[in-house]
A tleap script that builds the chain and sets N, CA, C and O, in Angstrom:
source leaprc.protein.ff14SB
mol = sequence {
  NMET GLY PHE SER ASP ASN PHE PHE HIE ARG
  VAL GLU LYS LYS THR LYS VAL ASP LYS ASP
  THR ILE LEU THR LEU ALA LYS GLU LEU GLN
  ASP ASN ASP LEU LYS ASN GLU ASN THR LEU
  ARG ASP VAL ILE GLN LYS LEU SER ALA MET
  THR GLY ARG PRO VAL THR THR GLU GLN GLU
  ASN LYS ILE VAL ASN ALA VAL ILE HIE ASP
  GLN VAL PRO LYS ASN VAL ASP LYS MET CPHE
}
set mol.1.N position { 4.115 4.907 -18.210 }
set mol.1.CA position { 3.335 3.558 -17.172 }
set mol.1.C position { 3.008 3.055 -16.604 }
set mol.1.O position { 3.867 2.805 -15.758 }
set mol.2.N position { 1.488 2.266 -16.267 }
set mol.2.CA position { 1.164 2.316 -15.173 }
set mol.2.C position { 1.771 1.083 -15.116 }
set mol.2.O position { 2.183 0.423 -16.070 }
set mol.3.N position { 1.814 0.748 -13.691 }
set mol.3.CA position { 2.159 -0.325 -12.283 }
set mol.3.C position { 0.273 -1.043 -12.072 }
set mol.3.O position { -0.913 -0.724 -11.979 }
set mol.4.N position { 1.158 -2.087 -12.100 }
set mol.4.CA position { 0.070 -3.359 -11.393 }
set mol.4.C position { 0.026 -3.244 -10.069 }
set mol.4.O position { 1.045 -3.099 -9.395 }
set mol.5.N position { -1.865 -3.330 -9.289 }
set mol.5.CA position { -1.038 -3.615 -7.733 }
set mol.5.C position { -0.227 -4.889 -7.430 }
set mol.5.O position { 0.324 -4.983 -6.333 }
set mol.6.N position { -0.097 -6.111 -8.560 }
set mol.6.CA position { 0.623 -6.786 -7.757 }
set mol.6.C position { 2.169 -5.914 -7.416 }
set mol.6.O position { 2.770 -6.015 -6.346 }
set mol.7.N position { 2.657 -4.994 -8.683 }
set mol.7.CA position { 3.765 -4.530 -8.631 }
set mol.7.C position { 3.874 -3.552 -7.412 }
set mol.7.O position { 4.936 -2.970 -7.193 }
set mol.8.N position { 2.587 -3.344 -6.485 }
set mol.8.CA position { 2.983 -2.050 -5.683 }
set mol.8.C position { 3.098 -3.261 -4.704 }
set mol.8.O position { 4.268 -3.565 -4.471 }
set mol.9.N position { 2.229 -3.962 -4.126 }
set mol.9.CA position { 2.375 -4.968 -3.954 }
set mol.9.C position { 4.111 -6.263 -2.937 }
set mol.9.O position { 4.488 -6.912 -1.962 }
set mol.10.N position { 4.460 -5.619 -4.592 }
set mol.10.CA position { 5.859 -6.720 -4.323 }
set mol.10.C position { 6.996 -5.744 -3.681 }
set mol.10.O position { 7.989 -6.106 -3.049 }
set mol.11.N position { 6.653 -4.593 -3.960 }
set mol.11.CA position { 7.236 -3.459 -3.266 }
set mol.11.C position { 7.063 -3.635 -2.086 }
set mol.11.O position { 7.583 -4.534 -1.426 }
set mol.12.N position { 6.239 -2.714 -1.649 }
set mol.12.CA position { 6.056 -2.387 -0.096 }
set mol.12.C position { 6.477 -3.713 1.182 }
set mol.12.O position { 6.677 -3.624 2.393 }
set mol.13.N position { 6.485 -4.946 0.193 }
set mol.13.CA position { 6.611 -6.321 0.834 }
set mol.13.C position { 7.700 -6.718 0.631 }
set mol.13.O position { 7.956 -7.883 0.935 }
set mol.14.N position { 8.528 -6.026 0.150 }
set mol.14.CA position { 10.361 -6.257 0.000 }
set mol.14.C position { 10.598 -5.219 0.760 }
set mol.14.O position { 11.331 -5.361 1.739 }
set mol.15.N position { 9.978 -3.875 0.435 }
set mol.15.CA position { 10.673 -2.491 1.589 }
set mol.15.C position { 10.130 -1.875 2.634 }
set mol.15.O position { 10.627 -1.245 3.568 }
set mol.16.N position { 8.752 -2.220 2.269 }
set mol.16.CA position { 7.903 -1.683 3.374 }
set mol.16.C position { 7.422 -0.602 3.534 }
set mol.16.O position { 7.046 -0.024 4.553 }
set mol.17.N position { 7.439 -0.220 2.119 }
set mol.17.CA position { 6.740 0.935 1.611 }
set mol.17.C position { 5.160 0.895 0.987 }
set mol.17.O position { 4.714 0.067 0.192 }
set mol.18.N position { 4.428 2.095 1.620 }
set mol.18.CA position { 3.471 0.844 1.126 }
set mol.18.C position { 3.501 2.748 -0.413 }
set mol.18.O position { 4.207 3.714 -0.702 }
set mol.19.N position { 1.729 1.849 -0.938 }
set mol.19.CA position { 1.234 2.947 -2.407 }
set mol.19.C position { 1.614 4.659 -1.888 }
set mol.19.O position { 2.235 5.645 -2.285 }
set mol.20.N position { 0.825 4.233 -0.817 }
set mol.20.CA position { 0.224 5.735 -1.808 }
set mol.20.C position { 1.621 6.626 -1.380 }
set mol.20.O position { 1.801 7.743 -1.865 }
set mol.21.N position { 2.442 6.106 -0.564 }
set mol.21.CA position { 3.763 6.706 -0.305 }
set mol.21.C position { 4.052 6.718 -1.510 }
set mol.21.O position { 3.913 7.787 -2.105 }
set mol.22.N position { 4.595 5.414 -2.320 }
set mol.22.CA position { 5.663 5.564 -3.558 }
set mol.22.C position { 4.433 6.230 -4.961 }
set mol.22.O position { 4.629 6.185 -6.175 }
set mol.23.N position { 3.395 6.717 -4.333 }
set mol.23.CA position { 3.034 7.539 -5.707 }
set mol.23.C position { 3.438 8.942 -5.193 }
set mol.23.O position { 3.939 9.787 -5.935 }
set mol.24.N position { 3.095 9.212 -3.380 }
set mol.24.CA position { 3.657 10.904 -3.321 }
set mol.24.C position { 5.217 10.839 -3.918 }
set mol.24.O position { 5.685 11.714 -4.646 }
set mol.25.N position { 5.971 9.592 -3.460 }
set mol.25.CA position { 7.080 10.240 -3.719 }
set mol.25.C position { 6.973 10.313 -5.193 }
set mol.25.O position { 7.908 10.851 -5.786 }
set mol.26.N position { 5.885 9.811 -5.932 }
set mol.26.CA position { 6.655 9.053 -7.277 }
set mol.26.C position { 6.299 11.351 -8.621 }
set mol.26.O position { 6.578 12.031 -9.608 }
set mol.27.N position { 5.675 11.240 -7.572 }
set mol.27.CA position { 4.158 12.927 -7.824 }
set mol.27.C position { 5.951 13.586 -7.714 }
set mol.27.O position { 6.414 13.815 -8.832 }
set mol.28.N position { 7.004 13.912 -6.434 }
set mol.28.CA position { 7.883 14.446 -6.396 }
set mol.28.C position { 8.374 14.218 -7.598 }
set mol.28.O position { 8.376 15.111 -8.445 }
set mol.29.N position { 8.977 12.692 -7.898 }
set mol.29.CA position { 10.047 13.499 -9.289 }
set mol.29.C position { 9.257 13.392 -9.918 }
set mol.29.O position { 9.444 13.743 -11.083 }
set mol.30.N position { 8.275 12.996 -9.637 }
set mol.30.CA position { 8.320 14.109 -11.344 }
set mol.30.C position { 8.040 15.433 -12.000 }
set mol.30.O position { 7.798 15.780 -13.156 }
set mol.31.N position { 8.237 16.429 -10.129 }
set mol.31.CA position { 7.742 17.461 -10.237 }
set mol.31.C position { 9.225 18.059 -10.782 }
set mol.31.O position { 9.398 19.132 -11.359 }
set mol.32.N position { 10.204 17.091 -10.444 }
set mol.32.CA position { 11.598 17.936 -9.171 }
set mol.32.C position { 12.428 16.922 -10.653 }
set mol.32.O position { 12.096 15.843 -11.143 }
set mol.33.N position { 13.652 17.930 -11.016 }
set mol.33.CA position { 15.427 17.386 -11.762 }
set mol.33.C position { 15.727 16.130 -11.208 }
set mol.33.O position { 16.377 16.058 -10.165 }
set mol.34.N position { 15.302 15.094 -11.823 }
set mol.34.CA position { 16.510 13.996 -11.348 }
set mol.34.C position { 17.864 14.468 -12.298 }
set mol.34.O position { 18.714 13.607 -12.522 }
set mol.35.N position { 17.946 15.091 -12.546 }
set mol.35.CA position { 20.180 15.243 -13.458 }
set mol.35.C position { 20.175 15.540 -12.840 }
set mol.35.O position { 21.023 14.789 -12.358 }
set mol.36.N position { 19.807 16.544 -11.611 }
set mol.36.CA position { 19.612 17.244 -10.844 }
set mol.36.C position { 20.560 16.837 -10.282 }
set mol.36.O position { 20.437 15.676 -10.672 }
set mol.37.N position { 22.217 16.788 -9.124 }
set mol.37.CA position { 22.059 15.780 -8.190 }
set mol.37.C position { 21.843 16.400 -6.519 }
set mol.37.O position { 21.792 15.549 -5.632 }
set mol.38.N position { 21.711 17.995 -6.101 }
set mol.38.CA position { 20.935 17.668 -4.978 }
set mol.38.C position { 19.590 17.201 -4.864 }
set mol.38.O position { 19.024 17.039 -3.783 }
set mol.39.N position { 19.131 17.008 -5.871 }
set mol.39.CA position { 17.693 16.595 -5.625 }
set mol.39.C position { 17.767 14.164 -5.556 }
set mol.39.O position { 17.147 13.263 -4.990 }
set mol.40.N position { 18.917 14.302 -6.523 }
set mol.40.CA position { 18.447 13.042 -6.521 }
set mol.40.C position { 19.030 12.952 -4.851 }
set mol.40.O position { 18.202 12.740 -3.965 }
set mol.41.N position { 20.547 13.135 -4.494 }
set mol.41.CA position { 20.588 13.493 -2.796 }
set mol.41.C position { 19.541 13.278 -2.084 }
set mol.41.O position { 19.478 12.599 -1.059 }
set mol.42.N position { 18.748 13.817 -2.581 }
set mol.42.CA position { 17.265 13.932 -1.402 }
set mol.42.C position { 17.040 12.807 -1.046 }
set mol.42.O position { 17.284 12.127 -0.049 }
set mol.43.N position { 16.151 12.582 -2.706 }
set mol.43.CA position { 15.521 11.547 -3.054 }
set mol.43.C position { 16.329 10.279 -2.516 }
set mol.43.O position { 15.679 9.295 -2.163 }
set mol.44.N position { 17.934 10.264 -2.429 }
set mol.44.CA position { 17.668 8.459 -2.525 }
set mol.44.C position { 17.706 8.551 -0.567 }
set mol.44.O position { 17.501 7.511 0.059 }
set mol.45.N position { 17.968 9.810 0.149 }
set mol.45.CA position { 18.348 10.044 1.467 }
set mol.45.C position { 17.252 10.054 1.732 }
set mol.45.O position { 17.431 9.762 2.914 }
set mol.46.N position { 15.626 10.190 1.609 }
set mol.46.CA position { 14.590 9.676 1.421 }
set mol.46.C position { 13.961 8.164 1.280 }
set mol.46.O position { 13.155 7.739 2.107 }
set mol.47.N position { 14.406 7.395 0.153 }
set mol.47.CA position { 14.289 6.578 -0.264 }
set mol.47.C position { 15.525 5.623 1.791 }
set mol.47.O position { 15.129 4.856 2.668 }
set mol.48.N position { 16.469 6.101 1.634 }
set mol.48.CA position { 17.083 5.266 2.833 }
set mol.48.C position { 16.042 5.688 3.593 }
set mol.48.O position { 15.143 5.129 2.964 }
set mol.49.N position { 15.476 6.268 4.495 }
set mol.49.CA position { 14.810 6.408 5.930 }
set mol.49.C position { 13.845 5.635 5.862 }
set mol.49.O position { 13.722 4.830 6.786 }
set mol.50.N position { 12.696 5.624 4.582 }
set mol.50.CA position { 11.702 5.504 3.948 }
set mol.50.C position { 12.088 3.596 4.430 }
set mol.50.O position { 11.443 3.354 5.450 }
set mol.51.N position { 12.597 2.812 4.145 }
set mol.51.CA position { 13.412 1.623 4.034 }
set mol.51.C position { 14.118 1.787 5.476 }
set mol.51.O position { 13.236 1.532 6.297 }
set mol.52.N position { 14.840 1.974 5.879 }
set mol.52.CA position { 15.254 1.509 6.888 }
set mol.52.C position { 16.470 1.307 6.735 }
set mol.52.O position { 17.236 1.285 7.698 }
set mol.53.N position { 16.926 1.092 5.294 }
set mol.53.CA position { 18.600 0.656 4.904 }
set mol.53.C position { 19.531 2.070 4.295 }
set mol.53.O position { 19.276 2.825 3.356 }
set mol.54.N position { 20.093 2.059 4.764 }
set mol.54.CA position { 21.090 2.546 5.109 }
set mol.54.C position { 21.522 2.923 3.500 }
set mol.54.O position { 21.369 2.098 2.600 }
set mol.55.N position { 22.066 4.250 3.271 }
set mol.55.CA position { 23.168 4.408 1.851 }
set mol.55.C position { 24.053 5.367 2.643 }
set mol.55.O position { 23.745 6.326 3.351 }
set mol.56.N position { 25.785 4.599 2.180 }
set mol.56.CA position { 26.972 5.320 1.555 }
set mol.56.C position { 27.405 5.735 1.486 }
set mol.56.O position { 28.205 6.181 2.309 }
set mol.57.N position { 27.325 5.858 0.904 }
set mol.57.CA position { 27.955 8.172 0.718 }
set mol.57.C position { 29.001 7.050 -0.701 }
set mol.57.O position { 28.655 7.453 -1.812 }
set mol.58.N position { 29.611 6.381 -0.767 }
set mol.58.CA position { 30.208 5.174 -1.751 }
set mol.58.C position { 28.983 5.076 -2.728 }
set mol.58.O position { 29.145 5.567 -3.845 }
set mol.59.N position { 27.493 4.359 -2.364 }
set mol.59.CA position { 26.995 4.016 -2.986 }
set mol.59.C position { 25.647 5.442 -2.945 }
set mol.59.O position { 24.631 5.262 -3.616 }
set mol.60.N position { 25.695 5.859 -2.685 }
set mol.60.CA position { 24.668 6.849 -3.352 }
set mol.60.C position { 25.838 8.004 -4.252 }
set mol.60.O position { 25.612 9.212 -4.316 }
set mol.61.N position { 27.211 7.265 -4.959 }
set mol.61.CA position { 27.636 8.703 -5.708 }
set mol.61.C position { 27.849 7.685 -6.495 }
set mol.61.O position { 28.476 8.039 -7.493 }
set mol.62.N position { 27.580 6.501 -6.475 }
set mol.62.CA position { 27.052 5.455 -7.708 }
set mol.62.C position { 25.823 6.722 -7.947 }
set mol.62.O position { 25.777 7.920 -8.229 }
set mol.63.N position { 24.578 5.191 -7.519 }
set mol.63.CA position { 23.782 6.176 -7.946 }
set mol.63.C position { 23.344 7.558 -9.116 }
set mol.63.O position { 22.882 8.059 -10.141 }
set mol.64.N position { 24.015 7.538 -7.781 }
set mol.64.CA position { 24.372 9.937 -8.779 }
set mol.64.C position { 24.664 9.091 -9.943 }
set mol.64.O position { 23.828 8.578 -10.686 }
set mol.65.N position { 25.681 9.020 -10.004 }
set mol.65.CA position { 26.970 8.296 -11.188 }
set mol.65.C position { 25.289 8.292 -12.234 }
set mol.65.O position { 24.861 9.080 -13.076 }
set mol.66.N position { 24.682 6.900 -11.598 }
set mol.66.CA position { 24.622 5.695 -12.722 }
set mol.66.C position { 23.038 6.620 -13.289 }
set mol.66.O position { 22.579 6.644 -14.431 }
set mol.67.N position { 22.392 7.425 -11.813 }
set mol.67.CA position { 21.311 8.825 -12.541 }
set mol.67.C position { 21.977 9.480 -13.365 }
set mol.67.O position { 22.948 8.858 -12.932 }
set mol.68.N position { 22.202 9.817 -13.763 }
set mol.68.CA position { 22.980 11.324 -14.125 }
set mol.68.C position { 23.312 10.601 -15.624 }
set mol.68.O position { 22.817 11.436 -16.380 }
set mol.69.N position { 23.568 10.104 -16.027 }
set mol.69.CA position { 24.623 9.204 -16.867 }
set mol.69.C position { 23.985 7.788 -17.306 }
set mol.69.O position { 24.528 6.861 -17.907 }
set mol.70.N position { 22.600 7.911 -16.798 }
set mol.70.CA position { 21.326 7.594 -18.408 }
set mol.70.C position { 21.821 6.417 -17.709 }
set mol.70.O position { 22.361 5.962 -18.717 }
set mol.71.N position { 22.063 5.617 -16.892 }
set mol.71.CA position { 22.464 4.160 -17.223 }
set mol.71.C position { 21.264 3.406 -15.823 }
set mol.71.O position { 21.814 2.499 -15.199 }
set mol.72.N position { 20.611 3.548 -15.620 }
set mol.72.CA position { 19.494 2.931 -14.799 }
set mol.72.C position { 18.470 2.330 -15.923 }
set mol.72.O position { 17.984 2.757 -16.970 }
set mol.73.N position { 18.376 0.869 -15.009 }
set mol.73.CA position { 17.213 -0.003 -15.900 }
set mol.73.C position { 15.652 0.390 -16.455 }
set mol.73.O position { 14.740 0.837 -15.760 }
set mol.74.N position { 15.618 0.116 -17.786 }
set mol.74.CA position { 14.945 0.098 -18.018 }
set mol.74.C position { 12.915 0.611 -17.406 }
set mol.74.O position { 12.036 1.438 -17.163 }
set mol.75.N position { 13.621 -1.372 -17.552 }
set mol.75.CA position { 12.480 -2.440 -16.176 }
set mol.75.C position { 12.141 -1.935 -14.864 }
set mol.75.O position { 12.718 -2.650 -14.044 }
set mol.76.N position { 11.654 -1.278 -14.446 }
set mol.76.CA position { 12.438 -1.621 -13.364 }
set mol.76.C position { 10.983 -2.574 -12.745 }
set mol.76.O position { 10.890 -2.727 -11.528 }
set mol.77.N position { 10.174 -3.020 -13.446 }
set mol.77.CA position { 9.524 -3.778 -12.992 }
set mol.77.C position { 10.024 -4.934 -12.360 }
set mol.77.O position { 9.796 -5.135 -11.168 }
set mol.78.N position { 10.879 -5.942 -13.252 }
set mol.78.CA position { 11.854 -6.586 -13.145 }
set mol.78.C position { 12.742 -6.504 -11.852 }
set mol.78.O position { 12.961 -7.657 -11.479 }
set mol.79.N position { 13.502 -5.331 -10.797 }
set mol.79.CA position { 14.772 -5.694 -10.271 }
set mol.79.C position { 13.439 -5.882 -8.842 }
set mol.79.O position { 13.786 -5.855 -7.661 }
set mol.80.N position { 12.179 -6.036 -9.214 }
set mol.80.CA position { 11.029 -6.481 -7.225 }
set mol.80.C position { 10.369 -7.843 -8.025 }
set mol.80.O position { 9.584 -8.586 -7.435 }
savepdb mol mol.pdb
quit
């Protein structure tokens, strides 16, 4: 799935994370097993630090469970 520059602009505006950082993180995600709980928690913590948005343990647990059980929305573009 390709994303337009407009998509990256909207994400950057909302999160303050630039396109290059997003692409680097996406590559890292692609190279790892997202069904692995430790990998997911590491990614969540990295995203939290990048965006300056704290994630509680409860929120982290919900995110991990959603990803592991394939309950993540398929159309990411609509989230931004």
